[in-house]
C-alpha positions in Angstrom: 0.0 0.0 0.0 1.1 3.5 -0.6 1.9 5.4 2.6 -0.5 8.2 3.6 2.6 10.1 4.9 3.7 10.8 1.3 1.7 14.0 1.2 3.2 15.2 4.5 6.7 15.0 2.9 5.9 16.2 -0.5 7.8 19.4 0.1 10.9 17.5 1.1 10.9 14.5 -1.1 13.4 14.6 -4.0 13.6 12.6 -7.2 16.6 10.2 -7.0 19.6 11.3 -8.8 23.3 10.4 -8.7 25.4 12.1 -6.1 29.0 13.0 -6.9 31.5 10.7 -5.3 33.3 13.6 -3.6 32.7 17.2 -2.8 33.7 19.8 -5.4 33.6 22.5 -2.8 36.8 23.7 -1.0 37.4 21.9 2.3 36.6 23.8 5.3 39.1 24.5 8.0 38.4 23.0 11.4 38.9 25.0 14.6 39.6 22.8 17.6 38.7 23.7 21.2 37.3 22.3 24.4 34.6 19.7 24.1 31.1 20.3 25.5 30.1 19.3 29.0 29.4 15.6 29.2 32.0 14.8 26.5 35.1 16.5 27.8 38.0 14.2 28.6 41.8 14.5 28.9 43.4 15.5 25.6 40.0 15.3 23.7 39.3 18.3 21.6 36.2 19.2 19.6 35.1 21.1 16.5 32.1 21.4 14.2 31.9 21.1 10.4 29.1 22.3 8.2 27.9 19.9 5.5 25.1 20.1 3.0 21.8 18.7 4.2 21.4 17.4 0.7 24.8 16.4 -0.8 23.3 16.7 -4.3 22.9 20.4 -3.6 26.2 21.6 -2.0 25.1 25.2 -2.1 21.8 24.6 -0.3 20.8 24.3 3.3 23.6 23.2 5.7 23.7 21.3 8.9 26.4 20.8 11.6 28.4 17.7 12.4 30.1 17.6 15.8 33.6 16.2 15.6 36.2 15.2 18.2 39.9 14.3 18.0 42.3 12.5 20.3 45.7 13.4 18.8 48.6 11.0 18.5 51.3 11.9 21.0 54.0 10.4 18.8 54.3 12.5 15.6 57.1 10.3 14.3 54.9 7.2 14.4 51.6 8.9 13.3 50.4 7.6 9.9 47.0 9.3 9.7 43.5 9.4 11.2 41.2 6.7 12.4 37.5 7.6 12.2 35.3 5.7 14.7 31.7 4.9 15.1 30.3 3.0 18.2 27.1 1.8 16.6 23.4 2.7 16.6 22.0 4.1 14.4 21.3 6.9 16.9 24.5 6.4 18.8 26.5 9.4 19.8 30.2 9.1 18.9 31.7 12.4 20.1 33.2 10.9 23.2 34.1 7.6 21.7 37.8 8.2 21.1 38.3 8.9 24.8 36.3 5.8 25.7 38.4 3.7 23.4 41.6 5.0 24.9 40.4 4.4 28.4 39.2 0.9 27.6 42.4 -0.5 26.3 43.0 0.6 22.7 46.7 -0.3 22.4 49.3 2.4 22.7 50.7 1.6 19.3 47.3 2.3 17.7 46.9 5.6 19.7 50.4 6.6 18.5 49.7 5.6 14.9 46.5 7.7 14.5 44.6 10.8 15.5 41.4 9.1 16.7 38.4 10.9 15.4 34.9 10.7 16.7 31.7 12.4 15.5 28.0 12.5 16.2 26.3 11.4 12.9 23.8 13.7 11.3 20.6 13.8 13.3 22.2 12.7 16.5 23.3 14.4 19.7 25.4 17.6 19.3 25.2 17.4 15.5 22.1 18.9 14.0 19.5 16.6 15.7 16.2 15.2 14.4 13.1 14.6 16.4 9.9 12.6 16.1 8.7 14.4 19.3 8.5 11.1 21.1 6.7 11.3 24.5 8.4 9.9 27.6 6.1 6.9 27.4 7.0 6.3 23.7 10.7 6.5 24.6 10.3 4.1 27.4 8.8 1.5 25.1 12.2 0.6 23.6 13.3 -0.7 20.2 11.3 -3.9 20.1 7.6 -4.2 19.4 5.4 -6.2 21.8 5.4 -10.0 21.4 2.6 -10.9 19.0 0.8 -14.2 19.6 -2.0 -13.7 17.0 -2.7 -11.7 13.8 -4.8 -9.4 15.9 -1.8 -8.5 18.0 0.0 -7.3 14.8 -3.0 -5.3 13.7 -3.2 -3.5 17.1 0.6 -2.7 16.9 0.1 -1.3 13.4 -1.9 1.6 14.9 0.9 2.5 17.3 3.5 2.1 14.5 1.5 4.4 12.2 1.3 7.0 14.9 5.1 7.1 15.4 5.6 7.4 11.6 3.2 10.2 11.4 4.9 12.0 14.3 8.3 11.7 12.5 6.8 13.0 9.2 5.2 16.0 10.7 7.9 16.9 13.2 9.9 20.2 13.1 12.8 18.3 11.5 10.7 16.5 8.8 12.8 18.3 6.1 15.7 16.1 7.2 13.8 12.9 6.8 14.9 12.1 3.3 18.5 13.0 4.0 19.2 11.2 7.3 20.6 8.0 5.9 23.7 5.9 6.1 24.8 7.0 2.6 24.7 10.6 3.6 26.5 9.9 6.8 29.2 8.3 4.7 29.3 11.5 2.6 29.7 13.4 5.8 32.7 11.2 6.6 34.2 12.2 3.3 33.7 15.8 4.1 35.4 15.2 7.5 38.4 13.6 5.6 38.6 16.7 3.4 38.4 19.1 6.3 41.2 17.1 8.1 43.4 17.4 5.0 44.0 13.7 4.8 44.4 11.8 1.5 42.8 8.7 3.1 41.1 7.7 6.4 41.2 4.5 8.4 38.0 3.4 10.1 37.0 1.4 13.2 33.2 0.8 13.4 31.2 -1.5 15.7 27.7 -3.0 15.3 25.7 -0.6 13.0 29.1 1.1 12.5 30.1 -1.9 10.4 27.4 -1.1 7.9 28.5 2.6 7.9 32.1 1.5 7.3 31.0 -0.9 4.5 29.0 1.8 2.8 31.9 4.3 3.0 34.2 1.7 1.6 31.8 1.0 -1.2 31.1 4.7 -2.1 34.7 5.9 -1.7 36.8 2.8 -2.3 40.0 4.7 -2.9 39.7 7.0 0.1 39.7 4.2 2.7 43.0 3.1 4.2 42.6 0.4 6.9 39.0 -0.5 7.7 38.1 -2.6 10.8 34.5 -3.7 11.2 33.6 -5.3 14.5 30.4 -7.2 15.1 28.9 -7.1 11.7 25.5 -6.4 10.2 24.7 -8.1 6.9 25.2 -6.3 3.6 21.6 -4.9 3.8 22.4 -3.0 7.0 19.7 -2.5 9.6 16.8 -3.7 7.4 13.8 -5.9 8.0 16.1 -9.0 7.7 18.4 -7.6 10.4 15.4 -6.8 12.7 14.1 -10.4 12.4 17.7 -11.6 12.8 17.8 -10.4 16.4 15.6 -13.4 17.3 18.2 -15.8 15.9 20.9 -13.9 17.7 19.2 -14.3 21.0 18.9 -18.1 20.4 22.5 -18.3 19.2 23.7 -16.7 22.5 21.2 -18.0 25.0 22.9 -21.4 25.6 25.8 -19.6 27.2 23.5 -18.1 29.8 21.6 -21.3 30.3 24.9 -23.1 31.0 25.9 -20.4 33.4 22.6 -20.4 35.3 22.5 -24.2 35.5 26.0 -24.2 37.0 24.8 -21.8 39.7 21.8 -23.5 41.3 21.7 -20.8 44.0 19.7 -18.7 41.6 16.9 -21.2 41.5 16.5 -21.1 37.8 17.2 -24.7 37.0 20.0 -27.3 37.3 20.2 -28.1 33.6 20.3 -25.8 30.5 16.9 -27.2 29.5 15.3 -26.2 32.8 16.8 -22.7 32.4 15.4 -22.4 28.9 12.0 -23.6 30.1 12.2 -20.9 32.9 12.6 -18.2 30.2 9.4 -19.1 28.5 7.6 -19.5 31.8 8.6 -16.1 33.1 7.9 -14.3 29.7 4.4 -15.7 29.5 3.6 -15.0 33.1 4.8 -11.4 32.8 2.8 -11.0 29.6 -0.2 -11.8 31.7 0.8 -10.0 34.9 3.7 -7.6 35.0 5.9 -7.6 38.2 7.3 -4.3 39.5 6.9 -2.6 36.1 8.5 -5.5 34.2 6.2 -6.9 31.6 6.9 -9.8 29.2 8.5 -7.6 26.5 10.6 -5.8 29.0 11.8 -9.2 30.3 12.7 -10.4 26.9 14.4 -7.1 26.1 16.5 -7.0 29.2 17.5 -10.6 28.7 18.6 -9.8 25.2 20.6 -6.7 26.3 22.3 -8.5 29.2 23.5 -11.2 26.8 25.8 -8.7 25.1 28.5 -9.3 27.7 29.7 -12.3 29.8 30.3 -9.9 32.6 26.5 -9.2 32.7 25.4 -12.9 33.1 25.4 -12.8 36.9 23.3 -9.6 36.9 20.9 -11.3 34.5 20.6 -14.4 36.7 19.9 -12.2 39.7 17.2 -10.3 37.8 15.5 -13.5 36.8 15.7 -14.7 40.4 14.1 -11.5 41.7 11.3 -11.7 39.2 10.7 -15.3 40.0 10.5 -14.7 43.8 8.8 -11.3 43.5 11.7 -9.4 45.1 13.0 -5.9 44.1 14.3 -6.1 40.5 18.0 -5.2 40.5 18.1 -3.6 37.1 17.5 0.0 36.1 14.0 0.4 34.6 13.5 3.0 31.8 14.9 6.3 32.9 13.5 9.8 32.5 16.5 10.8 30.3 15.4 12.4 27.1 16.2 9.9 24.3 14.1 11.5 21.6 17.1 12.4 19.4 18.7 9.0 19.5 15.5 7.1 19.0 14.2 9.4 16.3 17.5 9.4 14.3 17.5 5.6 14.6 14.0 5.5 12.9 15.1 8.1 10.3 18.0 6.0 9.3 16.6 2.5 9.3 13.4 3.5 7.6 15.2 5.7 5.1 18.0 3.3 4.2 15.8 0.6 2.8 12.2 -0.3 2.0 10.3 -2.3 4.6 7.1 -4.4 3.9 4.1 -2.1 3.9 1.3 -4.6 4.3 0.1 -5.6 7.7 -0.5 -9.1 6.3 3.2 -9.4 5.5 4.0 -8.9 9.2 1.3 -11.3 10.3 2.8 -14.0 8.1 6.3 -13.2 9.4 5.2 -13.4 13.0 3.6 -16.8 12.4 6.8 -18.1 10.9 9.3 -16.6 13.4 7.2 -17.4 16.5 7.7 -21.0 15.6 11.3 -20.8 14.2 12.7 -18.5 16.9 10.1 -18.5 19.7 12.2 -16.6 22.3 11.9 -13.3 20.5 10.5 -13.9 17.0 7.0 -12.8 17.8 8.4 -9.4 18.6 11.2 -8.8 16.1 8.9 -9.9 13.2 6.1 -7.6 14.4 5.3 -4.4 12.6 7.1 -1.1 13.2 7.0 2.5 12.0 9.0 1.7 8.9 6.0 0.0 7.4 4.3 3.4 7.2 7.3 5.4 6.0 6.9 7.5 2.8 7.4 5.7 -0.5 9.7 8.4 -1.8 13.5 7.8 -1.5 16.2 10.1 -2.7 18.3 7.2 -3.8 18.3 3.4 -3.7 20.1 1.5 -1.0 23.9 1.2 -1.3 24.8 -2.2 -2.7 27.9 -3.6 -0.8 30.2 -5.3 -3.3 33.8 -6.5 -3.9 35.1 -3.6 -6.1 37.9 -1.8 -4.4 41.2 -2.5 -2.6 41.6 -5.4 -0.2 41.7 -3.4 3.0 38.8 -4.6 5.2 39.1 -6.7 8.4 36.0 -8.2 9.9 35.9 -9.2 13.6 33.0 -11.4 14.8 32.0 -13.4 17.8 30.4 -16.7 16.8 27.5 -16.2 19.3 26.6 -12.5 19.0 23.0 -11.7 19.9 23.0 -8.2 18.3 24.7 -9.0 15.0 24.5 -12.7 14.5 27.2 -14.7 12.8 24.9 -15.5 9.8 24.8 -11.8 8.9 28.5 -11.3 9.3 29.1 -14.2 6.9 26.8 -12.6 4.3 28.8 -9.4 4.6 32.0 -11.3 4.2 30.7 -12.9 1.0 29.5 -9.6 -0.4 32.9 -8.0 0.2 34.7 -10.9 -1.5 38.4 -10.3 -2.0 38.2 -7.0 -0.2 37.9 -8.6 3.2 39.3 -11.1 5.7 37.3 -12.3 8.6 38.4 -13.2 12.1 35.8 -15.2 14.2 36.1 -15.9 17.9 34.5 -19.0 19.5 32.7 -17.0 22.2 29.5 -15.1 22.9 28.7 -11.4 23.3 28.6 -8.3 21.2 31.8 -6.5 20.4 35.5 -7.6 20.5 37.9 -4.8 20.0 39.4 -3.5 22.2 37.0 -4.6 25.0 37.4 -8.3 24.8 40.1 -10.5 26.2 40.4 -12.7 23.1 44.1 -12.1 22.4 44.0 -13.8 19.0 41.3 -11.4 17.6 42.7 -8.3 19.3 46.2 -9.0 18.0 44.9 -9.4 14.5 43.1 -6.0 14.7 46.1 -4.2 16.2 48.5 -5.7 13.7 46.4 -4.6 10.8 45.9 -1.1 12.1 49.5 -0.6 12.8 51.3 -2.5 10.0 48.6 -3.1 7.4 49.1 -6.8 7.6 46.0 -9.1 7.9 45.8 -12.8 8.4 46.6 -14.5 5.1 43.1 -16.1 5.1 40.0 -16.1 7.3 41.0 -16.9 10.9 39.1 -18.8 13.6 40.2 -17.9 17.1 39.6 -20.3 20.0 37.9 -19.2 23.1 40.3 -17.8 25.7 40.5 -19.8 29.0 37.6 -18.9 31.3 35.3 -17.9 28.5 
C-alpha cells in the first residue's frame, strides 16, 4: 500500500539522482577547542563542520556535524587518522575516542593515529532530528510487543503508524529524506577533506560496520585500513536484520543457560533445558501479569541486552531470580532521560535506508513463521514497526555492498553474538569478497575490539591497524581460558 505520509513529505521529497563521489567545494578548516560538557575528557578536543543537508545540492541548506579528536602523542609514528563509530543508528560518537583510549585501545594504535569521533547527522550535538516522542514512547524501547496472534499485529500497526506520522510532521521533517547511512558516509568524506587527509582508516562497531562498509563502497580509494567489529549483513539495519535479532538471542542464550545451571543458587534450574523452560515461563507470566513494572516484553528485552556481555550474566541471573521470587528487581528500569534524538534518528536511518514491507498481512505472516522458528523473540522482532508506514519516496536506492575496491577490510566477529548474528557477518564477508578477511572468535557477546580478552582477535586487529598486515586467510580464534 502507498503510505499516507507521502503528502506530508511532498515538500521535502526529492527525485533520486546520482550524487557526486566527492565534494567539489573547497574543504573547510576545522577550529579545535574544548569539548562540550558531558563529553570533555583529557586530551580530547572538539570542533564542528558544516555539511550540506542534501549532498546533491552543495550550495543549499547546511547542517552541523560535531567532531572530536584525540591526537597522537607520537608524531614520528603517526600515519593518519582513524575515524570511529560506536554503533546505533542513533548512537553518539563524540566521546568515543576517549572511551576507546580508556578501555584499552593499544598504545601503538593511539600513537599511529589521531582518533576521530563524531555524532552522525541527526544525533546528539550534530544537528538533531526529532519525532517528538513522548516519555512513554521513549520508554517502550526498540522492540515491538510480542505478537501471539494476527490481531496483535493489527493492534501494533496503529501504534507504529502514529510514530511514523509524528516523524513525518515533526519540526525536523525536512531532514527525513536525507538522514541516511549513505549521507553519513558522505559526511565522513567531508570530514576527511576538512582534516586534510588523503585517506582515512575506520573502526566501526555494530551498526558502524554497515556505515564502514557503505563508506568503503562509495569511496573505495579513500579508505586506508578498515576494521568492522560485530557485523550487520550487507543490507544493513533492514527488516532482515530486525528479524535476525531473534536468531541472535537463540545463538547466544545457551551460554547463559549453562551459566545459570552451573549456579543453582539462583533457583533457575539445574540443567540448561530447565533454564530455557524458565525463560518461557517467566515471559508468558509477565505478559499476563507484570511484576514491578516489568512486563513480558521488558523481560525479553533486558535478557537480550544483558547477553551482550559475559560480565552481565550474573546480573541477568539475579534479575530473573528477583522476578521469580517477587523481590525488588536489581536492574534500572527505563529512565527519565530524554532519548528523543537518539531514538528518532534511529528511525530516520533504518526506515530511510531501505524499504520495509508495507502490508500488515506481511508482518502477520512473518510473526507466524518466526514465532515457531525462533520462539524466544521472533513474535516481537517480526512484528510491525513505523518503517511499514514510511513514505514511498526515497532520494536514492540502498547502497549495494560489493567487492570492487582495494583489499583493505578486516571483519571481527563473535560466533554467538545476539545483536549482530554470525549469519549476517558471513553474508557481509561474502559480499565484500576479496576486499575482506574475517576473524571469528569462538565465544559469545557483542563487540570484541578492544573490549574483549580474546588475544587472538585483538592481536589481528592491532597488527592490521599498525602494520597493514591481515591474516593470510580467514582466521578462527579459539575461546580464551575462562570464556
